[in-house]
C-alpha positions as CSV (number, residue, x, y, z in Angstrom):
1,M,152.0,156.1,131.8
2,S,154.3,154.6,134.5
3,T,153.3,154.4,138.3
4,T,155.8,154.5,141.1
5,Q,154.6,154.1,144.7
6,T,156.1,155.3,147.7
7,D,155.1,155.2,151.5
8,K,153.6,158.5,151.3
9,I,152.7,159.4,147.6
10,E,151.6,157.7,144.4
11,I,153.4,158.9,141.3
12,N,151.9,158.4,137.9
13,K,154.1,159.6,134.9
14,V,152.9,160.7,131.4
15,A,153.9,158.5,128.6
16,T,155.2,161.8,126.5
17,S,155.9,164.9,127.8
18,K,154.5,168.3,126.0
19,I,157.6,170.4,126.7
20,N,158.6,170.5,123.2
21,E,155.4,172.1,122.1
22,V,155.9,175.1,124.4
23,D,157.9,178.5,123.4
24,F,159.5,179.3,126.5
25,E,160.5,182.7,125.1
26,N,156.9,183.6,124.6
27,L,155.1,182.9,127.7
28,S,151.8,184.4,128.5
29,F,151.8,184.3,132.5
30,G,149.7,181.5,133.9
31,S,148.4,179.8,130.8
32,V,150.9,177.1,130.2
33,F,151.2,174.3,132.6
34,T,153.6,171.5,133.1
35,D,152.9,167.7,132.4
36,H,151.8,166.6,136.0
37,L,149.8,168.0,139.1
38,L,149.6,166.8,142.7
39,E,146.2,165.9,144.0
40,C,145.1,164.8,147.7
41,D,141.5,164.3,148.7
42,F,140.1,165.1,152.3
43,K,137.2,162.7,153.0
44,N,135.4,161.3,155.9
45,G,137.3,163.6,158.3
46,E,141.1,162.8,157.1
47,W,143.6,163.4,154.3
48,Q,143.9,160.6,151.7
49,K,147.2,159.5,149.9
50,P,148.4,162.3,147.7
51,V,148.7,161.4,144.2
52,I,150.9,162.8,141.3
53,K,149.4,162.3,137.9
54,P,149.3,163.8,134.5
55,Y,147.9,167.2,134.2
56,A,144.2,167.0,133.0
57,P,140.6,168.3,133.7
58,F,138.6,166.5,136.1
59,L,135.1,166.2,137.2
60,L,132.8,167.8,140.1
61,D,129.3,167.5,140.9
62,P,127.0,170.5,140.2
63,S,126.4,170.9,143.8
64,A,130.0,171.0,144.9
65,R,130.3,173.6,147.7
66,V,133.0,175.7,145.8
67,F,130.8,176.6,143.2
68,H,127.8,178.0,145.5
69,Y,129.6,179.2,148.8
70,G,133.1,180.1,147.5
71,Q,135.1,177.9,149.8
72,A,138.3,178.2,148.0
73,I,141.8,179.2,148.8
74,F,145.3,179.5,146.9
75,E,148.9,180.4,147.1
76,G,151.5,181.9,144.7
77,M,155.0,180.7,144.9
78,K,157.8,180.1,142.6
79,A,160.7,177.6,142.0
80,Y,164.0,178.7,140.4
81,K,167.0,176.7,138.8
82,D,170.4,177.9,139.6
83,E,173.4,177.7,137.2
84,D,174.3,174.2,138.5
85,D,170.8,172.8,137.8
86,S,169.6,172.8,141.5
87,I,166.0,173.9,142.2
88,W,165.4,176.4,145.0
89,L,162.4,177.6,146.7
90,F,162.0,181.2,148.3
91,R,160.4,180.9,151.8
92,P,158.1,178.2,151.2
93,D,157.3,178.1,155.0
94,E,155.7,181.3,154.6
95,N,153.7,180.2,152.0
96,F,152.6,177.0,153.6
97,R,151.8,179.0,156.7
98,R,149.6,181.6,155.2
99,F,147.8,178.5,153.1
100,N,146.9,177.2,156.3
101,S,145.9,180.4,157.9
102,S,143.5,181.2,154.8
103,A,142.1,177.6,155.3
104,V,141.2,178.3,158.9
105,R,139.6,181.6,158.2
106,M,137.6,180.1,155.3
107,A,136.5,176.9,157.7
108,M,138.3,174.5,155.7
109,P,140.9,171.7,157.1
110,E,144.5,172.6,157.2
111,V,146.8,170.8,154.8
112,P,149.4,168.6,156.5
113,E,153.1,169.7,155.9
114,E,154.1,166.2,154.4
115,V,151.3,166.4,151.8
116,F,152.0,170.2,150.9
117,M,155.9,170.2,151.1
118,E,156.7,166.8,150.5
119,G,154.3,166.5,147.5
120,L,155.6,169.9,146.2
121,N,159.3,168.5,146.3
122,H,158.5,165.4,144.4
123,L,156.3,167.4,141.9
124,L,159.1,169.8,141.2
125,K,161.6,167.0,140.6
126,L,159.2,165.2,138.3
127,D,158.8,168.4,136.2
128,H,162.1,169.7,136.6
129,E,162.9,170.4,132.8
130,W,160.3,172.8,132.9
131,I,162.3,175.0,135.3
132,K,164.6,177.2,132.9
133,K,167.9,178.7,134.3
134,G,168.7,182.4,133.9
135,L,167.1,185.7,135.5
136,G,163.5,186.3,134.4
137,N,162.8,182.5,134.3
138,T,160.8,180.6,136.9
139,L,158.3,178.1,137.6
140,Y,155.1,179.7,139.0
141,I,153.5,177.4,141.7
142,R,149.9,177.4,142.5
143,P,148.7,175.4,145.5
144,F,144.9,175.6,146.0
145,L,142.1,174.1,148.1
146,I,138.5,173.7,147.1
147,A,135.3,172.4,148.6
148,T,134.0,169.5,146.7
149,G,131.2,168.0,149.1
150,Q,127.8,168.0,147.5
151,G,124.8,169.8,148.4
152,V,123.6,173.4,148.4
153,V,122.8,173.9,152.3
154,A,124.7,176.7,153.4
155,N,127.4,175.0,155.4
156,P,131.0,174.2,155.1
157,S,131.8,171.4,153.1
158,D,132.9,167.8,154.2
159,D,134.9,167.1,151.6
160,Y,137.9,169.0,149.7
161,K,140.5,168.9,147.1
162,F,143.9,169.9,147.6
163,M,146.0,170.4,144.2
164,I,149.3,172.0,143.1
165,I,149.7,173.0,139.5
166,L,152.9,174.3,137.8
167,S,153.4,177.1,135.1
168,P,156.7,178.3,133.5
169,A,156.8,182.0,133.9
170,K,158.5,185.1,132.7
171,A,157.3,188.8,133.7
172,Y,153.8,189.2,135.1
173,Y,153.4,193.0,134.0
174,S,155.0,194.6,131.1
175,G,155.2,198.1,130.2
176,E,154.4,201.0,132.5
177,V,151.5,200.5,135.2
178,K,149.3,203.6,136.0
179,V,146.9,203.2,138.7
180,L,143.9,204.8,140.1
181,I,143.2,205.6,143.8
182,A,139.8,204.0,144.9
183,E,137.2,206.4,146.1
184,H,134.2,204.1,146.4
185,Y,134.9,200.4,146.0
186,S,137.0,198.5,148.7
187,R,138.9,195.3,148.4
188,A,138.2,194.3,151.9
189,A,136.7,195.2,155.3
190,N,137.2,194.9,159.0
191,G,136.3,191.5,160.1
192,G,136.1,190.3,156.7
193,I,138.4,188.0,154.6
194,G,141.0,190.6,153.2
195,A,143.9,188.8,155.2
196,A,143.2,185.2,153.5
197,K,144.1,184.3,150.1
198,T,140.9,183.2,149.1
199,A,139.0,183.3,145.5
200,G,136.3,186.0,146.5
201,N,138.8,188.5,147.2
202,Y,139.9,188.5,143.7
203,A,136.7,188.2,142.0
204,G,135.3,191.2,143.9
205,Q,138.2,193.1,142.3
206,F,137.6,192.3,138.6
207,Y,134.5,194.9,138.3
208,P,136.1,198.1,139.6
209,T,139.4,197.2,138.0
210,N,137.4,196.9,134.7
211,L,136.4,200.3,135.2
212,A,139.6,201.6,135.8
213,N,141.0,199.9,132.7
214,K,138.4,201.6,130.7
215,E,140.0,204.9,131.9
216,G,143.2,203.9,130.8
217,F,144.5,202.7,134.3
218,Q,146.1,199.1,134.7
219,Q,145.3,198.5,138.4
220,I,143.5,200.2,141.4
221,I,145.3,201.2,144.8
222,W,142.7,200.2,147.4
223,T,141.9,202.4,150.3
224,D,140.1,201.4,153.5
225,D,136.5,200.6,153.4
226,A,135.5,203.0,156.3
227,T,136.9,206.4,155.3
228,H,138.8,205.7,152.0
229,T,141.5,207.6,153.3
230,K,144.1,205.1,154.1
231,L,146.2,203.5,151.0
232,E,146.4,199.8,151.2
233,E,147.1,197.4,148.4
234,A,147.8,197.9,144.7
235,G,145.7,195.6,142.6
236,T,147.0,192.1,143.5
237,M,149.8,193.4,145.1
238,N,151.3,195.1,148.3
239,V,152.2,198.7,147.8
240,F,155.4,200.9,148.7
241,F,155.8,204.7,148.7
242,R,159.0,206.3,148.6
243,I,158.8,210.1,150.0
244,N,162.3,211.4,150.0
245,D,164.7,208.7,151.0
246,T,162.1,206.8,153.1
247,L,159.8,203.8,152.1
248,F,156.4,203.6,153.5
249,T,154.0,200.8,153.6
250,A,150.8,199.9,155.4
251,P,150.8,197.3,158.1
252,V,149.1,193.9,157.4
253,S,145.9,193.6,159.0
254,E,142.3,191.9,158.6
255,R,142.1,193.8,155.2
256,I,145.6,193.4,154.0
257,L,147.6,190.3,152.9
258,D,150.7,189.4,154.5
259,G,152.9,189.3,151.5
260,V,155.9,187.3,151.5
261,T,157.5,189.8,149.0
262,R,156.7,192.5,151.1
263,K,158.3,191.4,154.3
264,S,161.3,190.4,152.3
265,L,161.6,193.8,150.7
266,I,161.3,195.3,154.2
267,D,164.1,193.4,155.7
268,M,166.3,193.7,152.2
269,A,165.8,197.5,152.5
270,K,166.6,197.9,156.4
271,K,169.8,195.7,155.7
272,E,170.8,198.1,152.9
273,G,170.4,201.2,155.1
274,I,166.8,202.3,153.6
275,N,164.7,204.0,156.1
276,V,161.4,202.1,156.1
277,E,158.2,203.0,158.0
278,V,155.5,200.5,158.5
279,R,152.3,202.5,159.3
280,P,149.0,203.6,157.8
281,V,149.6,205.9,154.8
282,L,147.0,208.6,153.9
283,V,146.0,209.6,150.5
284,S,146.2,213.1,151.7
285,E,150.1,212.9,152.5
286,I,150.8,211.1,149.0
287,I,148.9,213.9,147.5
288,E,150.8,216.3,149.2
289,A,154.1,214.9,148.5
290,V,153.5,214.5,144.8
291,K,152.5,218.0,144.7
292,N,155.7,219.4,146.5
293,G,157.9,217.0,144.7
294,T,158.9,214.6,147.6
295,L,157.2,211.7,146.2
296,K,159.9,209.7,144.3
297,E,158.5,206.2,143.8
298,I,155.5,204.0,144.4
299,F,155.7,200.3,143.4
300,G,153.9,197.2,144.1
301,A,155.2,193.9,145.4
302,G,154.2,190.3,145.0
303,T,155.2,186.9,144.1
304,A,154.1,187.1,140.4
305,A,155.4,190.6,139.8
306,V,158.1,190.7,142.2
307,V,158.6,194.5,142.1
308,S,156.2,196.4,139.8
309,P,157.1,200.3,139.4
310,I,154.0,202.5,139.0
311,S,154.6,205.3,136.8
312,G,151.6,207.5,137.6
313,F,148.1,207.8,139.7
314,S,144.9,209.4,139.5
315,Y,142.9,210.8,142.4
316,R,139.6,212.8,142.0
317,N,140.0,212.9,138.3
318,E,143.5,214.6,138.6
319,Y,146.3,212.7,137.0
320,F,149.9,212.6,138.6
321,E,153.1,211.5,136.9
322,L,155.8,210.5,139.0
323,P,159.5,211.4,138.0
324,K,161.6,209.1,136.1
325,I,164.6,207.9,138.5
326,E,167.7,206.0,137.4
327,N,168.7,203.5,139.9
328,S,165.5,203.7,141.6
329,I,165.0,201.8,145.1
330,A,162.5,199.6,143.3
331,S,165.0,198.6,140.8
332,Q,167.6,198.1,143.1
333,L,165.4,196.0,145.5
334,K,164.3,193.9,142.6
335,D,167.5,193.0,141.3
336,K,168.8,192.0,144.9
337,L,165.8,189.9,145.5
338,T,166.0,188.1,142.1
339,N,169.7,188.0,142.1
340,L,169.3,186.4,145.5
341,Q,166.3,184.1,144.5
342,H,168.4,182.5,141.4
343,K,171.1,182.1,143.8
344,L,173.3,184.4,142.0
345,T,174.3,186.2,145.2
346,E,174.5,185.1,148.8
347,D,171.4,184.4,150.8
348,P,172.4,186.3,154.2
349,F,168.7,185.7,155.3
350,G,168.5,181.9,154.9
351,W,165.4,182.4,152.8
352,T,166.1,179.9,150.1
353,V,165.4,176.2,150.4
354,K,167.0,173.7,147.9
355,V,164.5,171.3,146.7
356,S,166.2,167.6,147.2
């Protein structure tokens, strides 16, 4: 292992890469990780020097607050490689902003930009061979922050660990996605932590999603906690509904994550002349639309899945199949977004950022 020192970061390289052991054509999402990770500790009220080092397990005290009180946040990002072997990020400023917004909501210290962004750039350059060219090939980026302070008193931690790990990725979902509209369980509540990308939000979804899986559905479309009449998110994604030629999606709120892919699709759709309405979407109007034939599409949107078409949904024990549409708005927007991210087309929005 070799060590390199810079003014702002220490880099310890692996002696031998494991990249040749990886089958890049048969990747299971989020299960294979690159040679290195970034680590930076928060101690005594300040951030320490970041370190890039070989990917490996690490030790935590059994009383670390993350285990007992759930102080843990994360982000999901991707890196892309163009045909000239340049590395690009997609709207990383939005992920950085949202990461620190989540930190504030969970009473955790904000991560400085030079730690997050400069550390990520060094890490990507070091593990650049793990980013493969071509549509569908990406490097998934998982920054996260956990409470490492010791003790089981119910207070925020004093110590934290920030890390970034990297995982080569292809498609997140494969095949048709069928969903169940929630009638009892909720993802988040007003005044809660639904808008924060924190671990507990996802853990709370597992049980009702497991119940839906047993009924043959891959995901749940969550409804509001108070009345269960408003459609909010689809599994781990924001969700869009197409009625006739208009796209509808719920506004972000304390309950709904401010998705980077969501806001990008809204802007792209508007640029293409597609009518988009951001407003509460009622279960009743979607049921009416599917029955009268005006509901054309439902699709999820998120960093991992990009765009995930939904083939049908169930509500109150009644299943509704959606029509098969050629050249759907979902497929159009997905193609435009992925082409832009891979630098196969121009980026009129200035969203792509080169890693240098």
